PDB file of N, CA, C and O in Angstrom:
ATOM      1  N   LEU A   1      15.619   4.896  14.026  1.00  0.00           N
ATOM      2  CA  LEU A   1      14.926   3.940  13.187  1.00  0.00           C
ATOM      3  C   LEU A   1      15.682   3.730  11.885  1.00  0.00           C
ATOM      4  O   LEU A   1      16.144   4.678  11.249  1.00  0.00           O
ATOM      5  N   ASN A   2      15.791   2.493  11.515  1.00  0.00           N
ATOM      6  CA  ASN A   2      16.424   2.165  10.242  1.00  0.00           C
ATOM      7  C   ASN A   2      15.314   1.872   9.236  1.00  0.00           C
ATOM      8  O   ASN A   2      14.973   0.714   8.992  1.00  0.00           O
ATOM      9  N   CYS A   3      14.766   2.917   8.667  1.00  0.00           N
ATOM     10  CA  CYS A   3      13.585   2.817   7.813  1.00  0.00           C
ATOM     11  C   CYS A   3      13.953   3.271   6.402  1.00  0.00           C
ATOM     12  O   CYS A   3      14.536   4.340   6.221  1.00  0.00           O
ATOM     13  N   SER A   4      13.610   2.451   5.401  1.00  0.00           N
ATOM     14  CA  SER A   4      13.962   2.823   4.031  1.00  0.00           C
ATOM     15  C   SER A   4      12.794   3.422   3.248  1.00  0.00           C
ATOM     16  O   SER A   4      12.987   3.958   2.157  1.00  0.00           O
ATOM     17  N   GLU A   5      11.591   3.331   3.798  1.00  0.00           N
ATOM     18  CA  GLU A   5      10.453   3.994   3.174  1.00  0.00           C
ATOM     19  C   GLU A   5       9.396   4.279   4.226  1.00  0.00           C
ATOM     20  O   GLU A   5       9.348   3.633   5.273  1.00  0.00           O
ATOM     21  N   TYR A   6       8.551   5.256   3.932  1.00  0.00           N
ATOM     22  CA  TYR A   6       7.436   5.537   4.828  1.00  0.00           C
ATOM     23  C   TYR A   6       6.204   5.859   4.004  1.00  0.00           C
ATOM     24  O   TYR A   6       6.291   6.319   2.865  1.00  0.00           O
ATOM     25  N   TRP A   7       5.044   5.601   4.618  1.00  0.00           N
ATOM     26  CA  TRP A   7       3.769   5.775   3.938  1.00  0.00           C
ATOM     27  C   TRP A   7       2.930   6.786   4.688  1.00  0.00           C
ATOM     28  O   TRP A   7       2.888   6.782   5.918  1.00  0.00           O
ATOM     29  N   VAL A   8       2.264   7.649   3.949  1.00  0.00           N
ATOM     30  CA  VAL A   8       1.302   8.591   4.509  1.00  0.00           C
ATOM     31  C   VAL A   8      -0.062   8.167   3.966  1.00  0.00           C
ATOM     32  O   VAL A   8      -0.270   8.129   2.753  1.00  0.00           O
ATOM     33  N   VAL A   9      -0.989   7.847   4.871  1.00  0.00           N
ATOM     34  CA  VAL A   9      -2.298   7.340   4.465  1.00  0.00           C
ATOM     35  C   VAL A   9      -3.375   8.356   4.824  1.00  0.00           C
ATOM     36  O   VAL A   9      -3.508   8.763   5.978  1.00  0.00           O
ATOM     37  N   ASN A  10      -4.136   8.755   3.816  1.00  0.00           N
ATOM     38  CA  ASN A  10      -5.289   9.628   4.020  1.00  0.00           C
ATOM     39  C   ASN A  10      -6.529   8.745   3.896  1.00  0.00           C
ATOM     40  O   ASN A  10      -6.975   8.445   2.789  1.00  0.00           O
ATOM     41  N   VAL A  11      -7.080   8.331   5.031  1.00  0.00           N
ATOM     42  CA  VAL A  11      -8.213   7.405   5.003  1.00  0.00           C
ATOM     43  C   VAL A  11      -9.495   8.066   4.502  1.00  0.00           C
ATOM     44  O   VAL A  11     -10.375   7.382   3.980  1.00  0.00           O
ATOM     45  N   VAL A  12      -9.611   9.367   4.651  1.00  0.00           N
ATOM     46  CA  VAL A  12     -10.806  10.073   4.177  1.00  0.00           C
ATOM     47  C   VAL A  12     -10.914   9.974   2.654  1.00  0.00           C
ATOM     48  O   VAL A  12     -11.995   9.721   2.123  1.00  0.00           O
ATOM     49  N   TYR A  13      -9.801  10.172   1.957  1.00  0.00           N
ATOM     50  CA  TYR A  13      -9.783  10.135   0.501  1.00  0.00           C
ATOM     51  C   TYR A  13      -9.246   8.825  -0.060  1.00  0.00           C
ATOM     52  O   TYR A  13      -9.091   8.698  -1.275  1.00  0.00           O
ATOM     53  N   ALA A  14      -8.960   7.849   0.796  1.00  0.00           N
ATOM     54  CA  ALA A  14      -8.431   6.543   0.382  1.00  0.00           C
ATOM     55  C   ALA A  14      -7.195   6.713  -0.495  1.00  0.00           C
ATOM     56  O   ALA A  14      -7.090   6.121  -1.569  1.00  0.00           O
ATOM     57  N   GLN A  15      -6.265   7.534  -0.015  1.00  0.00           N
ATOM     58  CA  GLN A  15      -5.028   7.791  -0.748  1.00  0.00           C
ATOM     59  C   GLN A  15      -3.831   7.372   0.091  1.00  0.00           C
ATOM     60  O   GLN A  15      -3.820   7.513   1.314  1.00  0.00           O
ATOM     61  N   LEU A  16      -2.842   6.863  -0.591  1.00  0.00           N
ATOM     62  CA  LEU A  16      -1.597   6.485   0.053  1.00  0.00           C
ATOM     63  C   LEU A  16      -0.461   7.142  -0.716  1.00  0.00           C
ATOM     64  O   LEU A  16      -0.359   6.988  -1.933  1.00  0.00           O
ATOM     65  N   ILE A  17       0.379   7.861  -0.022  1.00  0.00           N
ATOM     66  CA  ILE A  17       1.557   8.476  -0.627  1.00  0.00           C
ATOM     67  C   ILE A  17       2.754   7.859   0.073  1.00  0.00           C
ATOM     68  O   ILE A  17       2.838   7.862   1.301  1.00  0.00           O
ATOM     69  N   ALA A  18       3.673   7.336  -0.710  1.00  0.00           N
ATOM     70  CA  ALA A  18       4.826   6.651  -0.131  1.00  0.00           C
ATOM     71  C   ALA A  18       6.117   7.317  -0.581  1.00  0.00           C
ATOM     72  O   ALA A  18       6.209   7.875  -1.674  1.00  0.00           O
ATOM     73  N   PHE A  19       7.104   7.241   0.294  1.00  0.00           N
ATOM     74  CA  PHE A  19       8.399   7.849   0.031  1.00  0.00           C
ATOM     75  C   PHE A  19       9.510   6.868   0.360  1.00  0.00           C
ATOM     76  O   PHE A  19       9.450   6.156   1.363  1.00  0.00           O
ATOM     77  N   ALA A  20      10.518   6.839  -0.489  1.00  0.00           N
ATOM     78  CA  ALA A  20      11.735   6.087  -0.214  1.00  0.00           C
ATOM     79  C   ALA A  20      12.743   7.060   0.370  1.00  0.00           C
ATOM     80  O   ALA A  20      12.871   8.196  -0.087  1.00  0.00           O
ATOM     81  N   ILE A  21      13.446   6.603   1.372  1.00  0.00           N
ATOM     82  CA  ILE A  21      14.453   7.435   2.031  1.00  0.00           C
ATOM     83  C   ILE A  21      15.824   7.003   1.530  1.00  0.00           C
ATOM     84  O   ILE A  21      16.189   5.832   1.632  1.00  0.00           O
ATOM     85  N   ALA A  22      16.578   7.953   0.988  1.00  0.00           N
ATOM     86  CA  ALA A  22      17.911   7.645   0.476  1.00  0.00           C
ATOM     87  C   ALA A  22      18.708   8.928   0.309  1.00  0.00           C
ATOM     88  O   ALA A  22      18.149   9.992   0.047  1.00  0.00           O
ATOM     89  N   SER A  23      19.992   8.816   0.461  1.00  0.00           N
ATOM     90  CA  SER A  23      20.923   9.924   0.228  1.00  0.00           C
ATOM     91  C   SER A  23      20.532  11.189   0.985  1.00  0.00           C
ATOM     92  O   SER A  23      20.613  12.290   0.440  1.00  0.00           O
ATOM     93  N   GLY A  24      20.115  11.040   2.219  1.00  0.00           N
ATOM     94  CA  GLY A  24      19.784  12.191   3.040  1.00  0.00           C
ATOM     95  C   GLY A  24      18.491  12.888   2.679  1.00  0.00           C
ATOM     96  O   GLY A  24      18.220  13.979   3.180  1.00  0.00           O
ATOM     97  N   GLY A  25      17.684  12.281   1.819  1.00  0.00           N
ATOM     98  CA  GLY A  25      16.410  12.875   1.432  1.00  0.00           C
ATOM     99  C   GLY A  25      15.381  11.796   1.177  1.00  0.00           C
ATOM    100  O   GLY A  25      15.560  10.643   1.571  1.00  0.00           O
ATOM    101  N   SER A  26      14.306  12.175   0.520  1.00  0.00           N
ATOM    102  CA  SER A  26      13.277  11.195   0.185  1.00  0.00           C
ATOM    103  C   SER A  26      12.675  11.539  -1.168  1.00  0.00           C
ATOM    104  O   SER A  26      12.750  12.676  -1.633  1.00  0.00           O
ATOM    105  N   ARG A  27      12.076  10.523  -1.789  1.00  0.00           N
ATOM    106  CA  ARG A  27      11.410  10.724  -3.078  1.00  0.00           C
ATOM    107  C   ARG A  27      10.148   9.876  -3.100  1.00  0.00           C
ATOM    108  O   ARG A  27      10.098   8.807  -2.492  1.00  0.00           O
ATOM    109  N   ALA A  28       9.138  10.354  -3.799  1.00  0.00           N
ATOM    110  CA  ALA A  28       7.875   9.627  -3.906  1.00  0.00           C
ATOM    111  C   ALA A  28       8.071   8.351  -4.716  1.00  0.00           C
ATOM    112  O   ALA A  28       8.819   8.340  -5.694  1.00  0.00           O
ATOM    113  N   ILE A  29       7.399   7.279  -4.307  1.00  0.00           N
ATOM    114  CA  ILE A  29       7.463   6.006  -5.023  1.00  0.00           C
ATOM    115  C   ILE A  29       6.044   5.485  -5.242  1.00  0.00           C
ATOM    116  O   ILE A  29       5.135   5.813  -4.481  1.00  0.00           O
ATOM    117  N   ALA A  30       5.856   4.670  -6.286  1.00  0.00           N
ATOM    118  CA  ALA A  30       4.541   4.106  -6.603  1.00  0.00           C
ATOM    119  C   ALA A  30       4.423   2.647  -6.191  1.00  0.00           C
ATOM    120  O   ALA A  30       3.321   2.100  -6.152  1.00  0.00           O
ATOM    121  N   LYS A  31       5.551   2.012  -5.883  1.00  0.00           N
ATOM    122  CA  LYS A  31       5.559   0.604  -5.505  1.00  0.00           C
ATOM    123  C   LYS A  31       6.508   0.436  -4.333  1.00  0.00           C
ATOM    124  O   LYS A  31       7.571   1.055  -4.291  1.00  0.00           O
ATOM    125  N   SER A  32       6.126  -0.397  -3.390  1.00  0.00           N
ATOM    126  CA  SER A  32       6.958  -0.612  -2.217  1.00  0.00           C
ATOM    127  C   SER A  32       8.291  -1.246  -2.594  1.00  0.00           C
ATOM    128  O   SER A  32       8.343  -2.189  -3.384  1.00  0.00           O
ATOM    129  N   GLN A  33       9.356  -0.721  -2.026  1.00  0.00           N
ATOM    130  CA  GLN A  33      10.670  -1.323  -2.198  1.00  0.00           C
ATOM    131  C   GLN A  33      10.943  -2.327  -1.088  1.00  0.00           C
ATOM    132  O   GLN A  33      11.814  -3.187  -1.215  1.00  0.00           O
ATOM    133  N   VAL A  34      10.190  -2.208  -0.001  1.00  0.00           N
ATOM    134  CA  VAL A  34      10.337  -3.111   1.135  1.00  0.00           C
ATOM    135  C   VAL A  34       9.483  -4.363   0.936  1.00  0.00           C
ATOM    136  O   VAL A  34       9.880  -5.460   1.328  1.00  0.00           O
ATOM    137  N   LEU A  35       8.311  -4.193   0.326  1.00  0.00           N
ATOM    138  CA  LEU A  35       7.380  -5.300   0.091  1.00  0.00           C
ATOM    139  C   LEU A  35       7.098  -5.465  -1.403  1.00  0.00           C
ATOM    140  O   LEU A  35       5.949  -5.356  -1.831  1.00  0.00           O
ATOM    141  N   PRO A  36       8.140  -5.728  -2.197  1.00  0.00           N
ATOM    142  CA  PRO A  36       7.906  -5.873  -3.630  1.00  0.00           C
ATOM    143  C   PRO A  36       7.096  -7.141  -3.886  1.00  0.00           C
ATOM    144  O   PRO A  36       7.230  -8.094  -3.118  1.00  0.00           O
ATOM    145  N   PRO A  37       6.304  -7.200  -4.876  1.00  0.00           N
ATOM    146  CA  PRO A  37       5.956  -6.168  -5.852  1.00  0.00           C
ATOM    147  C   PRO A  37       4.637  -5.469  -5.508  1.00  0.00           C
ATOM    148  O   PRO A  37       3.795  -5.286  -6.388  1.00  0.00           O
ATOM    149  N   LEU A  38       4.447  -5.082  -4.270  1.00  0.00           N
ATOM    150  CA  LEU A  38       3.177  -4.520  -3.806  1.00  0.00           C
ATOM    151  C   LEU A  38       2.943  -3.117  -4.370  1.00  0.00           C
ATOM    152  O   LEU A  38       3.660  -2.183  -4.012  1.00  0.00           O
ATOM    153  N   PRO A  39       1.941  -2.958  -5.253  1.00  0.00           N
ATOM    154  CA  PRO A  39       1.613  -1.616  -5.747  1.00  0.00           C
ATOM    155  C   PRO A  39       0.704  -0.898  -4.749  1.00  0.00           C
ATOM    156  O   PRO A  39      -0.215  -1.503  -4.198  1.00  0.00           O
ATOM    157  N   PHE A  40       0.951   0.345  -4.525  1.00  0.00           N
ATOM    158  CA  PHE A  40       0.148   1.103  -3.574  1.00  0.00           C
ATOM    159  C   PHE A  40      -1.282   1.289  -4.063  1.00  0.00           C
ATOM    160  O   PHE A  40      -2.191   1.492  -3.258  1.00  0.00           O
ATOM    161  N   SER A  41      -1.486   1.221  -5.350  1.00  0.00           N
ATOM    162  CA  SER A  41      -2.850   1.316  -5.881  1.00  0.00           C
ATOM    163  C   SER A  41      -3.720   0.184  -5.339  1.00  0.00           C
ATOM    164  O   SER A  41      -4.926   0.361  -5.167  1.00  0.00           O
ATOM    165  N   LEU A  42      -3.127  -0.965  -5.072  1.00  0.00           N
ATOM    166  CA  LEU A  42      -3.866  -2.084  -4.490  1.00  0.00           C
ATOM    167  C   LEU A  42      -4.318  -1.756  -3.068  1.00  0.00           C
ATOM    168  O   LEU A  42      -5.443  -2.077  -2.685  1.00  0.00           O
ATOM    169  N   LEU A  43      -3.463  -1.131  -2.300  1.00  0.00           N
ATOM    170  CA  LEU A  43      -3.826  -0.741  -0.941  1.00  0.00           C
ATOM    171  C   LEU A  43      -4.884   0.358  -0.949  1.00  0.00           C
ATOM    172  O   LEU A  43      -5.773   0.375  -0.097  1.00  0.00           O
ATOM    173  N   GLU A  44      -4.788   1.269  -1.907  1.00  0.00           N
ATOM    174  CA  GLU A  44      -5.809   2.315  -2.026  1.00  0.00           C
ATOM    175  C   GLU A  44      -7.165   1.708  -2.373  1.00  0.00           C
ATOM    176  O   GLU A  44      -8.197   2.142  -1.860  1.00  0.00           O
ATOM    177  N   GLU A  45      -7.158   0.708  -3.241  1.00  0.00           N
ATOM    178  CA  GLU A  45      -8.409   0.027  -3.578  1.00  0.00           C
ATOM    179  C   GLU A  45      -8.982  -0.672  -2.349  1.00  0.00           C
ATOM    180  O   GLU A  45     -10.196  -0.667  -2.146  1.00  0.00           O
ATOM    181  N   ALA A  46      -8.131  -1.265  -1.536  1.00  0.00           N
ATOM    182  CA  ALA A  46      -8.595  -1.904  -0.298  1.00  0.00           C
ATOM    183  C   ALA A  46      -9.217  -0.868   0.639  1.00  0.00           C
ATOM    184  O   ALA A  46     -10.231  -1.142   1.281  1.00  0.00           O
ATOM    185  N   LEU A  47      -8.618   0.312   0.719  1.00  0.00           N
ATOM    186  CA  LEU A  47      -9.191   1.377   1.548  1.00  0.00           C
ATOM    187  C   LEU A  47     -10.573   1.788   1.042  1.00  0.00           C
ATOM    188  O   LEU A  47     -11.490   2.003   1.835  1.00  0.00           O
ATOM    189  N   ARG A  48     -10.719   1.895  -0.272  1.00  0.00           N
ATOM    190  CA  ARG A  48     -12.016   2.257  -0.849  1.00  0.00           C
ATOM    191  C   ARG A  48     -13.061   1.174  -0.562  1.00  0.00           C
ATOM    192  O   ARG A  48     -14.203   1.477  -0.219  1.00  0.00           O
ATOM    193  N   ARG A  49     -12.658  -0.080  -0.705  1.00  0.00           N
ATOM    194  CA  ARG A  49     -13.579  -1.191  -0.472  1.00  0.00           C
ATOM    195  C   ARG A  49     -14.005  -1.281   0.991  1.00  0.00           C
ATOM    196  O   ARG A  49     -15.088  -1.784   1.287  1.00  0.00           O
ATOM    197  N   CYS A  50     -13.183  -0.809   1.892  1.00  0.00           N
ATOM    198  CA  CYS A  50     -13.510  -0.851   3.322  1.00  0.00           C
ATOM    199  C   CYS A  50     -14.772  -0.062   3.638  1.00  0.00           C
ATOM    200  O   CYS A  50     -15.426  -0.314   4.650  1.00  0.00           O
ATOM    201  N   ARG A  51     -15.110   0.870   2.798  1.00  0.00           N
ATOM    202  CA  ARG A  51     -16.293   1.704   3.039  1.00  0.00           C
ATOM    203  C   ARG A  51     -17.597   0.945   2.827  1.00  0.00           C
ATOM    204  O   ARG A  51     -18.631   1.303   3.391  1.00  0.00           O
ATOM    205  N   THR A  52     -17.541  -0.105   2.012  1.00  0.00           N
ATOM    206  CA  THR A  52     -18.775  -0.813   1.663  1.00  0.00           C
ATOM    207  C   THR A  52     -18.723  -2.315   1.925  1.00  0.00           C
ATOM    208  O   THR A  52     -19.720  -3.011   1.731  1.00  0.00           O
ATOM    209  N   THR A  53     -17.582  -2.816   2.360  1.00  0.00           N
ATOM    210  CA  THR A  53     -17.393  -4.256   2.517  1.00  0.00           C
ATOM    211  C   THR A  53     -16.863  -4.558   3.910  1.00  0.00           C
ATOM    212  O   THR A  53     -16.128  -3.756   4.487  1.00  0.00           O
ATOM    213  N   GLY A  54     -17.233  -5.704   4.446  1.00  0.00           N
ATOM    214  CA  GLY A  54     -16.758  -6.110   5.762  1.00  0.00           C
ATOM    215  C   GLY A  54     -15.272  -6.433   5.773  1.00  0.00           C
ATOM    216  O   GLY A  54     -14.690  -6.765   4.740  1.00  0.00           O
ATOM    217  N   ARG A  55     -14.672  -6.334   6.937  1.00  0.00           N
ATOM    218  CA  ARG A  55     -13.228  -6.551   7.063  1.00  0.00           C
ATOM    219  C   ARG A  55     -12.785  -7.932   6.602  1.00  0.00           C
ATOM    220  O   ARG A  55     -11.785  -8.050   5.894  1.00  0.00           O
ATOM    221  N   SER A  56     -13.505  -8.970   6.987  1.00  0.00           N
ATOM    222  CA  SER A  56     -13.079 -10.318   6.599  1.00  0.00           C
ATOM    223  C   SER A  56     -13.090 -10.473   5.082  1.00  0.00           C
ATOM    224  O   SER A  56     -12.224 -11.148   4.525  1.00  0.00           O
ATOM    225  N   GLN A  57     -14.060  -9.858   4.408  1.00  0.00           N
ATOM    226  CA  GLN A  57     -14.097  -9.909   2.949  1.00  0.00           C
ATOM    227  C   GLN A  57     -12.948  -9.114   2.342  1.00  0.00           C
ATOM    228  O   GLN A  57     -12.360  -9.532   1.345  1.00  0.00           O
ATOM    229  N   ILE A  58     -12.630  -7.981   2.937  1.00  0.00           N
ATOM    230  CA  ILE A  58     -11.501  -7.171   2.463  1.00  0.00           C
ATOM    231  C   ILE A  58     -10.204  -7.948   2.617  1.00  0.00           C
ATOM    232  O   ILE A  58      -9.387  -7.984   1.697  1.00  0.00           O
ATOM    233  N   TYR A  59     -10.008  -8.574   3.784  1.00  0.00           N
ATOM    234  CA  TYR A  59      -8.784  -9.346   4.014  1.00  0.00           C
ATOM    235  C   TYR A  59      -8.657 -10.469   2.993  1.00  0.00           C
ATOM    236  O   TYR A  59      -7.583 -10.676   2.428  1.00  0.00           O
ATOM    237  N   ALA A  60      -9.747 -11.196   2.754  1.00  0.00           N
ATOM    238  CA  ALA A  60      -9.713 -12.291   1.780  1.00  0.00           C
ATOM    239  C   ALA A  60      -9.396 -11.764   0.385  1.00  0.00           C
ATOM    240  O   ALA A  60      -8.595 -12.354  -0.340  1.00  0.00           O
ATOM    241  N   TRP A  61     -10.032 -10.644   0.006  1.00  0.00           N
ATOM    242  CA  TRP A  61      -9.778 -10.053  -1.308  1.00  0.00           C
ATOM    243  C   TRP A  61      -8.323  -9.614  -1.429  1.00  0.00           C
ATOM    244  O   TRP A  61      -7.674  -9.877  -2.442  1.00  0.00           O
ATOM    245  N   LEU A  62      -7.814  -8.948  -0.401  1.00  0.00           N
ATOM    246  CA  LEU A  62      -6.446  -8.441  -0.445  1.00  0.00           C
ATOM    247  C   LEU A  62      -5.437  -9.580  -0.515  1.00  0.00           C
ATOM    248  O   LEU A  62      -4.467  -9.500  -1.268  1.00  0.00           O
ATOM    249  N   ILE A  63      -5.651 -10.631   0.256  1.00  0.00           N
ATOM    250  CA  ILE A  63      -4.752 -11.791   0.215  1.00  0.00           C
ATOM    251  C   ILE A  63      -4.748 -12.410  -1.178  1.00  0.00           C
ATOM    252  O   ILE A  63      -3.686 -12.747  -1.700  1.00  0.00           O
ATOM    253  N   SER A  64      -5.920 -12.564  -1.785  1.00  0.00           N
ATOM    254  CA  SER A  64      -5.968 -13.151  -3.131  1.00  0.00           C
ATOM    255  C   SER A  64      -5.269 -12.257  -4.147  1.00  0.00           C
ATOM    256  O   SER A  64      -4.600 -12.755  -5.052  1.00  0.00           O
ATOM    257  N   GLN A  65      -5.418 -10.942  -4.006  1.00  0.00           N
ATOM    258  CA  GLN A  65      -4.748 -10.012  -4.920  1.00  0.00           C
ATOM    259  C   GLN A  65      -3.234 -10.092  -4.776  1.00  0.00           C
ATOM    260  O   GLN A  65      -2.509 -10.064  -5.771  1.00  0.00           O
ATOM    261  N   ILE A  66      -2.761 -10.191  -3.552  1.00  0.00           N
ATOM    262  CA  ILE A  66      -1.318 -10.289  -3.311  1.00  0.00           C
ATOM    263  C   ILE A  66      -0.779 -11.608  -3.847  1.00  0.00           C
ATOM    264  O   ILE A  66       0.315 -11.644  -4.409  1.00  0.00           O
ATOM    265  N   GLN A  67      -1.531 -12.693  -3.680  1.00  0.00           N
ATOM    266  CA  GLN A  67      -1.109 -13.983  -4.232  1.00  0.00           C
ATOM    267  C   GLN A  67      -1.030 -13.921  -5.748  1.00  0.00           C
ATOM    268  O   GLN A  67      -0.138 -14.522  -6.346  1.00  0.00           O
ATOM    269  N   ASN A  68      -1.954 -13.200  -6.380  1.00  0.00           N
ATOM    270  CA  ASN A  68      -1.928 -13.054  -7.835  1.00  0.00           C
ATOM    271  C   ASN A  68      -0.701 -12.287  -8.306  1.00  0.00           C
ATOM    272  O   ASN A  68      -0.238 -12.498  -9.426  1.00  0.00           O
ATOM    273  N   LEU A  69      -0.168 -11.405  -7.475  1.00  0.00           N
ATOM    274  CA  LEU A  69       1.036 -10.653  -7.843  1.00  0.00           C
ATOM    275  C   LEU A  69       2.239 -11.568  -7.973  1.00  0.00           C
ATOM    276  O   LEU A  69       3.143 -11.302  -8.765  1.00  0.00           O
ATOM    277  N   ARG A  70       2.254 -12.633  -7.209  1.00  0.00           N
ATOM    278  CA  ARG A  70       3.391 -13.567  -7.210  1.00  0.00           C
ATOM    279  C   ARG A  70       3.425 -14.438  -8.454  1.00  0.00           C
ATOM    280  O   ARG A  70       4.475 -14.972  -8.811  1.00  0.00           O
ATOM    281  N   GLU A  71       2.288 -14.586  -9.114  1.00  0.00           N
ATOM    282  CA  GLU A  71       2.213 -15.486 -10.274  1.00  0.00           C
ATOM    283  C   GLU A  71       2.715 -14.845 -11.528  1.00  0.00           C
ATOM    284  O   GLU A  71       2.715 -15.475 -12.586  1.00  0.00           O
TER     285      GLU A  71
END
């Protein structure tokens, strides 16, 4: 696999830990390097909202949040 980052998702605690792979090792990152400028805190918030909100509402919210990142 030619992968430059990987994500570990803990759905119980709505946590996402991400790592960039480089120079034969890895390091923790707070923002995706593959999907800039996506902050992982946004994905964690989506996981938290999934507990109380329907999927279609979560998808709409997440899409609007991602569109706001581009502006």
